[in-house]
C-alpha positions, 0 to 999 in steps of 0.5 A: 367584438366588444359591445358598445353603447348606442351613438345618438345624433340629434338634428333640429329643435330643442324638443328633438334633443329632449326626446333623444334623452328619452331614447337614450334612457329607453335604449339603456333600459332595453340593453340595446348595443352597437347601434347608431340612432339619428333623430332627424328634423323635417322643418326644411328641405335643407334639414332633410339633406343634412340628415342624409349627410349625417347618416352617411357620415355616421355609417362610415364611422360605425360600419358594423352598427345597426343604423336607425333613423327616427324623428320628423323627417323619418315620419314624413318621408320614411321611404326616403330613408328606407331606400338608403343603403346605410339605413337598417331601420326607420322608426316613427315619432310615436314608435321611438318613445315606446319601450317595446320598440327598443326591446325589439332592437336589442338582439344582434339580428333584429333587422332580419326579423323586423319590417324596415319601416316602423312608422304608423299614422301620426294623426291617429295618436291622441296622447302624449306621455310626460317623458321623465328626463332629469334635464340635459345640456347643463346641470342648471336647467331642465326641459319638460315636454308638456305638449306635442303636435299642432292643430294648425296648418300654416302653408309653409310647415310640414311639422304637423305631419311629423308630430301629429295633432296637438296633445297635452300632458296633464297638469298633475303629471307636469307638476310632479315631474317639476317637483322631482327636478327641483329636488334633484337641484335644478334651478330653472325649468323650461316648458317645451312643446311644438305649439305650447300655447295650445296646451290644454285644449284636448284635456278635460275643462280645456285649461290654458297655458296660463293655468298651467303656469300659475299652478306650477308656481303655486304648487312648486314654491321651491322652483326658483325660475320657470321659463316658457319656450316658443309661443304663439302670441295670438293664443296667449290667455289672461292667466298667462298675462297675469303671470307675466305681471305678477310672478317674478319667478316666471322669466321675462323672456318670450320667443314668439312665432311671428314668421312675417311682418306683412299682413298679406304674407301672413294671410298667405302663410295661413297665420292667425295674427296680423302685424298689429296683433304682434305689436300690441302683444309686445307692448302689453307684455312690456307694460306689465313687465318692463324688463321683458325681452322677446325673440322671434322666428321670421321667414325671409323670402316667402313666395310672392314676397315683394320688397315692400312686404319684406320691409314690413318684416324688417320694420317689425324687428324694431316696432316689436323691439325684438332682441333674439331673432331666428331668421329662416331663409324660405326653402320650398318644402314638398308636401306643403301648400306653399310649395304650390305657390309660384316661387317668385323670389330667387335664392340669391334674393332670399339669402340677401333678405335673410342677411338684412334681417340678421343684421337688424337682429344683431343691432337689437342685440347690441342695443340690449347689451348696452342697456345692461351695463351697470345693471345687477342681474341674477345669473344662472350658471351653465358652466363655471365661466358662463351663465344666463340672465333672466332675459336669457342673455349670456354673461361671461365671468372672469373667475369661476362661479358655482355651476348650476347656481344662481349668482348675483352679478354687476354687468361691467362690459360686453364682448360680442353677443355676451355681457361680462361680469367680474 
């Protein structure tokens, strides 16, 4: 049988997608063949169900391949996957980033020589390597992992047990990687992590995320666009606010980890902000940068959520003038404190509330799109006919544009959730 390169499947967040690219490079270097690797997500019970479903599908499609399961669900529930007949090996989140792991997988009979579960205690990990990925997804945008793990313990969240405590990549390593990416022609870099605003707390002198942003913009003057992924607004530091105010190369789009709009539910979630903190932050950021747009994560149907509690989340969408919503219907996640709270909101009501939040989000998107009509935007082309503005809004073009380049465009219309340009 001819040797085949590994097949990779990624579930969950952008960080998982980034790490899949790192695993592709590690497996290629080690010479791994005839393998299927499933990089799982653990954020909800539904995510674990989808992982199991994907594993069964991939086994049917690749009956003779070694099937390896990794990612957050593998880290938090290794026995769940080890007990599946389709699975040959379960690898933890730390192990999947180690060259030695992939070296051990290149032989045809590795399963007989290896423990089926290779998952160590993620809480004992104290460092995060800066995986040198040359960007993925498009030729225009590169993602740089600067942080991993989380020190907070929100009651609904299993992720710290899949990712471990917060670890930061040193600023010098980050800057060197971004310089290399710019030399390769990337016009936008996105800083990514699990809890990005905790970056630096474990480094000497405990720098803040704003210090890293200012350092990147100063030391990589040829970088046209720097973007920040999801942040916790209560942790934003003075230098990051200064960068928002003074640095046009920092993109005016922030995705906020808000989760809810009611103070009592936020307390039960063990969040560290109140609704007024969220409103105040968005007002201050928009005052410094009038073209700033916000996305947000919001959970519908958290245990004990009443109609009044939910109404506060719904109002927060307009009070913070949120544009891009990620709405999560609450699902009970075993192993989290929230799973022990009386589950008083039934599934039908949870889905209905999530739908109402999405409708509010759709209305906000349309409001944002209409406000762009006639405006001139700098658009980073992801493919010949589609690019994104600085606010991360998609723009569809009637004619081909140079992929990976930033083009100036006048917005002439809108179609669905996209802007259109000639």
